[in-house]
Wavefront OBJ file of the C-alpha trace (Angstrom):
o trace
v -289.107 39.603 -84.762
v -286.068 39.793 -82.290
v -282.639 41.423 -82.621
v -279.379 39.082 -83.105
v -277.012 39.571 -79.965
v -274.973 42.567 -80.170
v -271.361 41.687 -80.653
v -268.945 42.081 -77.580
v -267.430 45.403 -79.183
v -271.163 47.040 -79.022
v -271.837 45.946 -75.563
v -272.542 42.041 -76.026
v -276.404 42.437 -74.915
v -279.371 40.804 -76.260
v -282.495 42.802 -76.453
v -285.593 40.737 -77.559
v -288.187 42.289 -80.081
v -285.650 44.926 -81.285
v -285.635 45.017 -84.764
v -282.268 45.851 -85.577
v -278.663 44.280 -84.954
v -276.118 46.676 -83.806
v -272.641 46.081 -84.585
v -269.511 47.989 -85.292
v -269.467 50.003 -88.162
v -267.075 48.877 -91.280
v -265.334 51.029 -93.940
v -267.985 49.673 -96.302
v -270.896 51.071 -94.077
v -269.447 54.689 -94.454
v -271.821 55.882 -97.452
v -274.724 54.641 -95.803
v -273.879 55.960 -92.475
v -272.852 59.499 -93.917
v -276.460 59.770 -95.297
v -277.799 58.882 -92.029
v -275.457 61.727 -90.366
v -276.625 64.387 -93.098
v -280.046 63.792 -92.172
v -279.440 64.235 -88.623
v -277.545 67.327 -89.363
v -280.231 68.662 -91.477
v -282.744 67.652 -88.540
v -280.495 69.739 -86.247
v -280.766 72.567 -88.627
v -284.377 73.088 -87.761
v -283.632 73.448 -84.180
v -281.465 76.301 -84.477
v -280.070 78.516 -87.332
v -276.485 78.632 -85.876
v -276.518 74.882 -86.934
v -276.940 75.599 -90.877
v -275.850 72.624 -92.791
v -272.443 73.399 -94.806
v -272.533 72.682 -98.786
v -269.927 70.220 -98.192
v -271.318 68.257 -95.367
v -271.633 64.620 -97.204
v -268.004 64.918 -97.836
v -267.282 65.972 -94.493
v -269.428 63.127 -92.903
v -267.421 60.533 -94.726
v -264.222 62.122 -93.618
v -265.368 62.013 -90.284
v -266.631 58.621 -90.287
v -263.139 57.392 -91.424
v -261.193 58.908 -89.306
v -263.429 57.719 -86.397
v -263.275 54.274 -87.865
v -259.684 54.485 -87.361
v -259.550 55.956 -83.915
v -258.998 53.952 -80.964
v -260.869 56.494 -78.750
v -264.062 56.725 -80.857
v -266.842 54.539 -81.279
v -269.184 53.995 -84.491
v -271.839 51.652 -84.520
v -274.335 50.511 -87.716
v -277.733 49.517 -86.720
v -279.053 47.131 -89.344
v -282.587 46.305 -90.190
v -283.464 42.472 -89.702
v -286.036 40.339 -91.409
v -287.308 42.010 -94.673
v -284.278 45.197 -94.026
v -281.470 42.697 -92.982
v -278.309 44.132 -94.207
v -279.651 47.670 -94.566
v -277.967 49.924 -92.221
v -280.975 51.948 -90.300
v -279.241 53.507 -87.603
v -275.855 55.368 -86.673
v -274.205 55.892 -83.227
v -270.882 58.144 -83.434
v -269.274 58.485 -79.877
v -265.820 59.556 -78.729
v -263.651 59.265 -75.208
v -262.963 62.572 -73.722
v -260.383 62.923 -70.820
v -261.800 64.814 -67.804
v -258.609 66.577 -66.468
v -260.034 67.935 -63.467
v -262.786 65.272 -62.589
v -263.618 62.063 -61.890
v -264.195 59.618 -63.444
v -261.429 60.878 -65.598
v -262.712 59.551 -68.810
v -266.129 60.839 -70.396
v -267.959 58.337 -73.012
v -269.678 61.136 -75.478
v -272.578 60.213 -77.681
v -272.049 62.891 -80.413
v -274.749 61.462 -83.331
v -277.471 59.131 -82.707
v -279.967 58.611 -85.560
v -282.583 56.041 -86.572
v -284.537 56.161 -89.784
v -288.225 57.241 -88.873
v -289.606 53.756 -89.119
v -287.528 52.332 -86.325
v -288.473 54.754 -83.911
v -290.811 54.475 -81.057
v -290.265 50.815 -80.780
v -287.293 50.627 -78.149
v -284.628 50.973 -80.881
v -283.388 53.918 -79.475
v -283.027 52.758 -75.964
v -281.451 49.719 -77.266
v -278.741 51.743 -79.051
v -278.620 54.203 -75.887
v -277.915 51.154 -73.645
v -275.286 49.219 -76.025
v -273.101 52.302 -76.757
v -272.910 53.177 -72.906
v -271.736 49.746 -72.479
v -269.297 49.943 -75.248
v -268.198 53.225 -73.954
v -267.833 51.587 -70.643
v -265.562 48.968 -71.981
v -263.550 51.512 -73.621
v -263.052 53.147 -70.235
v -265.609 55.518 -69.992
v -266.856 56.023 -66.420
v -269.475 58.389 -67.392
v -271.879 58.959 -70.441
v -272.687 61.952 -72.023
v -274.480 63.083 -75.027
v -274.572 66.158 -77.179
v -277.511 67.709 -79.068
v -278.954 70.928 -79.975
v -280.200 72.544 -76.860
v -283.722 73.089 -78.484
v -284.305 69.530 -79.557
v -286.967 68.655 -76.797
v -287.390 65.355 -78.090
v -283.667 64.573 -77.366
v -284.089 66.398 -74.001
v -286.908 64.010 -72.654
v -285.314 60.713 -74.322
v -282.420 61.225 -72.399
v -284.098 62.650 -69.254
v -286.143 59.528 -69.464
v -283.337 57.374 -69.025
v -281.483 59.195 -66.146
v -279.662 61.650 -67.795
v -279.341 65.005 -66.816
v -277.694 68.589 -67.938
v -273.994 68.959 -66.546
v -272.715 71.580 -68.602
v -274.303 74.263 -70.865
v -272.648 75.696 -74.215
v -274.086 78.956 -75.181
v -272.565 80.872 -78.336
v -273.735 83.644 -80.707
v -272.577 84.418 -84.073
v -269.948 86.872 -84.906
l 1 2 3 4 5 6 7 8 9 10 11 12 13 14 15 16 17 18 19 20 21 22 23 24 25 26 27 28 29 30 31 32 33 34 35 36 37 38 39 40 41 42 43 44 45 46 47 48 49 50 51 52 53 54 55 56 57 58 59 60 61 62 63 64 65 66 67 68 69 70 71 72 73 74 75 76 77 78 79 80 81 82 83 84 85 86 87 88 89 90 91 92 93 94 95 96 97 98 99 100 101 102 103 104 105 106 107 108 109 110 111 112 113 114 115 116 117 118 119 120 121 122 123 124 125 126 127 128 129 130 131 132 133 134 135 136 137 138 139 140 141 142 143 144 145 146 147 148 149 150 151 152 153 154 155 156 157 158 159 160 161 162 163 164 165 166 167 168 169 170 171 172 173 174 175 176
């Protein structure tokens, strides 16, 4: 199988043998994307008790996605399966542009959420999503791309490190 080329807004690159089509998300995708975000947040909860998912998380996910779809400084991508999973949303990427007032490059593209259904993992899809997301953020003006994820998520740490990402800042916290 080969993926259809990603649209220009999502980077425009082709990745042969990737079983997804990556495209900008639409309002109609919000219910499916919200479910994927919830799966990700519940997974994050397993890494740290300070990441306890709220009871109203589904409604919040819908609200956040709708807000991001309307925000020119946000990026929301939907990964659709191809072949038998054609038109089924199987992954989500959510990112924002952030101003770096003291540093160059001045604009940072921050990957806030990236999630794929388990069936699509370990097939080059995550790397495809990351590459296309970085390209879409670059097209929006980012000169640096970063990713935020739970500190104890060793899988994410290895995934990003293998692709040239390294720690830049550290956020520490404690419950009050």
